[in-house]
DRENFIFI-129205 format. One line per 4 residues: number of its first residue (from 0); for each residue x, y, z of N, C-alpha, C, O. Coordinates in steps of 0.05 Angstrom, whole numbers, plus 32768, in hexadecimal, padded with zeros to 4 digits. Example, Ala and Ser with C-alpha at 12.3 -4.5 7.8 and 13.67 -1.06 7.14 Angstrom:
% residues 2
0	8108:7F8E:809C:80F6:7FA6:809C:8108:7FBE:809C:811D:7FBE:80A9 ~ 8101:7FD3:808E:8111:7FEB:808F:8102:8001:809D:810C:8017:80A1
This chain:
% residues 116
0	80CA:8062:8165:80BD:804F:8152:80C7:8033:8157:80DE:802E:815F ~ 80B5:8022:8152:80BB:8005:8154:80AE:7FF5:813F:809D:7FFF:8130 ~ 80B5:7FDC:813D:80A9:7FCA:8129:809E:7FB4:8137:80AC:7FA9:8148 ~ 8084:7FAB:8131:8077:7F93:813B:8072:7F82:8123:8068:7F8A:810F
4	8079:7F69:8127:8076:7F56:8111:8064:7F3F:811C:806A:7F34:8131 ~ 804F:7F39:810D:8040:7F21:8115:8041:7F0E:80FA:8034:7F13:80E6 ~ 8051:7EF9:80FE:8058:7EE6:80E8:804A:7ECD:80E9:8044:7EC2:80FE ~ 8045:7EC3:80D2:803C:7EA5:80CF:8020:7EA2:80D9:8019:7E8C:80E4
8	800E:7EB5:80D7:7FF2:7EB2:80DE:7FE6:7EA0:80C8:7FE6:7EA5:80B0 ~ 7FDA:7E88:80D3:7FCE:7E74:80BF:7FB1:7E75:80BF:7FA4:7E76:80D4 ~ 7FA4:7E75:80A5:7F88:7E77:80A5:7F80:7E63:8090:7F8F:7E60:807D ~ 7F69:7E56:8092:7F5C:7E49:807B:7F44:7E5B:8072:7F32:7E63:8080
12	7F47:7E61:8058:7F33:7E75:804D:7F2C:7E70:802F:7F37:7E5E:8021 ~ 7F1A:7E7F:8026:7F0F:7E77:800B:7F13:7E8E:7FF8:7F00:7E97:7FEB ~ 7F2B:7E98:7FF6:7F33:7EAD:7FE3:7F3B:7EA0:7FC9:7F49:7E8B:7FC8 ~ 7F33:7EAD:7FB3:7F3E:7EA4:7F99:7F2C:7EAD:7F84:7F15:7EB2:7F89
16	7F35:7EAE:7F6C:7F25:7EB9:7F53:7F15:7EA0:7F4A:7F00:7EA4:7F3E ~ 7F1E:7E87:7F4E:7F0F:7E72:7F41:7EFC:7E66:7F57:7F01:7E64:7F6E ~ 7EE5:7E5E:7F4A:7ECF:7E55:7F5B:7ED6:7E3D:7F70:7ECD:7E3D:7F87 ~ 7EE7:7E2A:7F64:7EF3:7E14:7F75:7F00:7E1E:7F8D:7EFD:7E13:7FA3
20	7F10:7E34:7F8B:7F1F:7E3F:7FA1:7F0B:7E4A:7FB6:7F11:7E47:7FCE ~ 7EF4:7E56:7FAD:7EE2:7E5F:7FC0:7ED1:7E4A:7FCE:7EC5:7E4F:7FE3 ~ 7ED0:7E32:7FC3:7EC1:7E1B:7FCF:7ED3:7E0C:7FE1:7ECE:7E07:7FF8 ~ 7EEA:7E04:7FD5:7EFE:7DF2:7FE4:7F0E:7E01:7FF8:7F12:7DF7:800E
24	7F17:7E18:7FF2:7F27:7E29:8004:7F45:7E20:8003:7F4D:7E0D:7FF4 ~ 7F55:7E2E:8013:7F73:7E29:8012:7F7D:7E34:802B:7F6F:7E42:803A ~ 7F95:7E2E:8031:7FA5:7E37:8046:7FB4:7E51:8041:7FC2:7E51:802C ~ 7FB3:7E65:804F:7FC1:7E7D:804D:7FD1:7E84:8065:7FCA:7E7F:807C
28	7FE8:7E90:805E:7FF9:7E9A:8073:7FFC:7EB9:8073:8004:7EC4:805E ~ 7FF8:7EC7:8087:7FF8:7EE4:8089:800F:7EF0:809C:8010:7EE9:80B4 ~ 8020:7F01:8091:8035:7F0C:809F:8030:7F2B:80A2:8027:7F37:808F ~ 8035:7F36:80B8:802C:7F53:80BC:8045:7F5F:80C9:8053:7F54:80DA
32	804A:7F78:80BE:8060:7F89:80CA:8053:7FA4:80CE:8048:7FB0:80BC ~ 8054:7FAD:80E8:8049:7FC6:80F0:805F:7FD8:80FD:806C:7FD1:8110 ~ 8060:7FEF:80F1:8073:8005:80FD:8063:8018:810D:8052:8027:8102 ~ 8068:8018:8126:8059:8028:8138:806A:8034:8151:8080:802C:8156
36	805F:8046:815E:806C:8052:8176:806B:803C:818D:8056:8032:8193 ~ 8081:8035:8197:8085:8021:81AA:8091:802D:81C5:8092:801F:81DA ~ 8099:8046:81C4:80A8:8051:81DB:809A:8052:81F5:80A5:804B:820A ~ 8080:805A:81F4:8070:805D:820B:806A:8043:8217:806B:8042:8230
40	8062:802C:8209:805D:8012:8211:8078:8006:821C:8077:7FF6:822F ~ 808F:800D:8211:80A7:8003:821D:80AB:800E:8239:80B4:8000:824B ~ 80A4:8026:823B:80A9:8034:8256:8095:802B:826B:809D:8025:8281 ~ 807C:802A:8265:8066:8024:8276:8061:8007:827C:8058:8000:8292
44	8066:7FF6:8268:8060:7FD9:8269:8042:7FD4:826E:803A:7FC2:827C ~ 8033:7FE4:8260:8016:7FE4:8262:800A:7FE1:8245:8011:7FEF:8233 ~ 7FF9:7FCC:8244:7FED:7FC6:8229:7FDE:7FDD:821D:7FDE:7FDF:8205 ~ 7FD1:7FEE:822C:7FC2:8004:8224:7FD4:8019:8214:7FCA:8029:8204
48	7FED:8017:8218:8001:802B:820A:800D:801D:81F3:801E:8029:81E6 ~ 8006:8003:81EC:8012:7FF5:81D6:7FFC:7FEE:81C0:7FE4:7FF1:81C4 ~ 8007:7FE4:81A8:7FF4:7FDB:8194:7FF1:7FBE:819C:8004:7FAE:819E ~ 7FD6:7FB6:81A0:7FCE:7F9D:81AC:7FD1:7F88:8194:7FC3:7F8A:817F
52	7FE4:7F74:8197:7FE6:7F60:8182:7FCE:7F50:817F:7FC8:7F49:8168 ~ 7FC0:7F49:8194:7FA8:7F3A:8193:7F94:7F46:8182:7F87:7F38:8172 ~ 7F8F:7F62:8185:7F7E:7F6F:8177:7F84:7F71:8158:7F72:7F72:8148 ~ 7F9F:7F72:8152:7FA8:7F74:8136:7FA2:7F56:8128:7F99:7F53:8111
56	7FA9:7F42:8139:7FA2:7F25:812E:7F84:7F25:8128:7F7B:7F1F:8112 ~ 7F75:7F2B:813B:7F58:7F29:8138:7F4E:7F38:8120:7F3D:7F2D:8112 ~ 7F59:7F4F:811A:7F52:7F5D:8102:7F5A:7F50:80E7:7F4B:7F50:80D3 ~ 7F70:7F45:80E8:7F7B:7F33:80D1:7F68:7F1C:80CE:7F5D:7F18:80B8
60	7F63:7F0C:80E2:7F50:7EF5:80E2:7F37:7EFD:80D6:7F2D:7EF0:80C4 ~ 7F2A:7F15:80DF:7F0F:7F1B:80D6:7F11:7F21:80B7:7F00:7F18:80A8 ~ 7F25:7F2F:80AE:7F25:7F32:8090:7F2D:7F1A:8081:7F24:7F18:806A ~ 7F3D:7F08:808A:7F42:7EEE:807E:7F28:7EDF:807A:7F26:7ECF:8067
64	7F13:7EE4:808D:7EFB:7ED5:808B:7EE8:7EE0:8077:7ED3:7ED4:8074 ~ 7EEE:7EF6:8069:7EDD:7F01:8055:7EE8:7EFA:803A:7EFE:7F03:8033 ~ 7ED9:7EE9:802B:7EE2:7EDE:8013:7EE8:7EF2:7FFD:7ED7:7F04:7FF9 ~ 7EFF:7EF1:7FF0:7F04:7F05:7FD9:7F0E:7EF6:7FC3:7F18:7EE0:7FC7
68	7F0C:7F01:7FAB:7F19:7EF4:7F93:7F39:7EF9:7F94:7F48:7EE8:7F8B ~ 7F3F:7F0E:7F9E:7F5D:7F16:7F9B:7F69:7F1B:7FB6:7F5C:7F28:7FC7 ~ 7F83:7F11:7FBA:7F92:7F15:7FD1:7F97:7F34:7FD5:7F98:7F3D:7FEC ~ 7F99:7F43:7FC2:7F9D:7F5E:7FC2:7F86:7F6D:7FD2:7F8B:7F7F:7FE1
72	7F6D:7F63:7FCC:7F56:7F6E:7FDB:7F57:7F69:7FFA:7F50:7F79:800B ~ 7F60:7F4F:7FFE:7F60:7F47:801B:7F76:7F57:8029:7F72:7F5F:8040 ~ 7F8C:7F5C:801C:7FA3:7F69:802B:7F9A:7F87:802E:7F9F:7F92:8044 ~ 7F8E:7F94:801B:7F83:7FAF:801C:7F71:7FB2:8035:7F74:7FC4:8045
76	7F5E:7F9E:8038:7F4A:7F9F:804C:7F5B:7F9D:8068:7F55:7FAB:807C ~ 7F6D:7F8B:8068:7F7C:7F88:8082:7F8A:7FA3:808B:7F88:7FAD:80A1 ~ 7F98:7FAE:8076:7FA6:7FC8:807C:7F91:7FDC:8085:7F94:7FE8:809A ~ 7F7B:7FE0:8076:7F66:7FF3:807C:7F5A:7FF0:809A:7F56:8003:80A8
80	7F56:7FD7:80A0:7F4D:7FD4:80BD:7F61:7FD9:80D1:7F5B:7FE4:80E6 ~ 7F79:7FD1:80CA:7F8E:7FD7:80E0:7F94:7FF5:80E4:7F97:7FFF:80FB ~ 7F94:8005:80CE:7F97:8022:80D1:7F7F:802F:80DE:7F81:8043:80EB ~ 7F67:8023:80D9:7F4F:802C:80E6:7F4F:8029:8105:7F46:8039:8114
84	7F59:8011:810B:7F5A:8009:8129:7F71:8017:8137:7F6C:8021:814D ~ 7F87:8019:812E:7F9E:8022:813D:7FAA:803E:812F:7FB4:803E:8118 ~ 7FA7:8052:813F:7FB1:806D:8136:7FCF:806D:8137:7FDB:807E:812A ~ 7FDB:805B:8146:7FFA:805C:814A:800A:8051:8133:8023:8054:8132
88	7FFB:8043:8120:800A:8037:810A:8013:804C:80F7:8002:805B:80ED ~ 802D:804D:80F2:803A:805E:80E0:803B:8052:80C3:8037:805F:80AE ~ 8042:8037:80C2:8044:802A:80AB:803E:800B:80B0:8043:8000:80C5 ~ 8033:7FFF:809C:802C:7FE3:809E:8030:7FD4:8085:802C:7FDE:806F
92	8037:7FBB:8087:803B:7FA9:8070:802F:7F8D:8076:8036:7F80:808A ~ 801E:7F84:8064:8013:7F6A:8066:8019:7F58:804E:8018:7F60:8036 ~ 801F:7F40:8056:8027:7F2D:803F:8013:7F15:8043:8011:7F09:8058 ~ 8005:7F0F:802D:7FF1:7EF7:802F:7FFC:7EE2:801C:8002:7EE8:8005
96	8000:7ECB:8024:800A:7EB5:8015:7FF5:7E9F:8010:7FEB:7E94:8024 ~ 7FED:7E99:7FF8:7FDC:7E82:7FF4:7FEE:7E6A:7FEE:7FFF:7E6A:7FDD ~ 7FE9:7E56:7FFE:7FF9:7E3D:7FFF:7FEE:7E2B:7FE8:7FD6:7E2A:7FE2 ~ 8002:7E1D:7FDB:7FFA:7E0B:7FC6:7FE4:7E15:7FB2:7FD0:7E06:7FAE
100	7FE7:7E2C:7FA6:7FD2:7E37:7F94:7FCD:7E24:7F7D:7FDE:7E15:7F74 ~ 7FB4:7E24:7F73:7FAD:7E14:7F5D:7FB4:7E1F:7F42:7FA2:7E29:7F34 ~ 7FCD:7E1D:7F3B:7FD8:7E2A:7F22:7FE3:7E15:7F0D:7FF0:7E1C:7EF9 ~ 7FDC:7DFC:7F12:7FE6:7DE9:7EFE:8000:7DDE:7F01:800B:7DD2:7EEE
104	800C:7DE3:7F18:8029:7DD7:7F1D:802E:7DD7:7F39:801D:7DDF:7F4A ~ 8045:7DCE:7F40:804D:7DCF:7F5D:8059:7DE8:7F64:806F:7DF0:7F5C ~ 8047:7DF8:7F76:8050:7E12:7F7F:804A:7E14:7F9C:8034:7E10:7FA5 ~ 8060:7E1A:7FAB:805C:7E1C:7FC8:8046:7E31:7FD0:8033:7E2C:7FDE
108	804C:7E48:7FC5:8039:7E5E:7FCF:803B:7E75:7FB9:804D:7E75:7FA9 ~ 8027:7E86:7FBA:8025:7E9E:7FAC:8020:7EB4:7FC1:800F:7EB0:7FD3 ~ 802C:7ECC:7FC0:8029:7EDE:7FD4:8025:7EF9:7FC8:802F:7F00:7FB3 ~ 8015:7F0A:7FD7:8010:7F27:7FD3:8019:7F34:7FEB:8013:7F2C:8001
112	8027:7F4B:7FE6:802E:7F5C:7FFA:8026:7F7A:7FF5:802D:7F86:7FE1 ~ 8018:7F85:8009:8011:7FA2:8006:801C:7FB3:801D:801E:7FA8:8034 ~ 8022:7FC9:801A:802F:7FDB:802E:801E:7FF5:802D:8012:7FFD:8019 ~ 801F:8001:8045:800F:801C:8046:801C:802C:805E:8013:8042:8063
């Protein structure tokens, strides 16, 4: 078993409950932790035996492009698509951070983390 982490994926997206958030958009950072079998890839040095990071990134990017009211919904869709694409994933954790959320004060970020 091994752990693959893809950290600090930056996206500009239109997620949020308030209409202004869906019009103006915001910057989001996504971190992904995937527990998967890495032994065969470590032996063969062949991408076909590994979880392809580029494919995982592309799935995250696709789901970040679908506007949602809640980060929980985006995180669930990301997890669902990853498990659908990769049979080798044993466990996954996704953290989505909305930078400078419009909450009436100085806040660096608000984050939602889901694990499956």
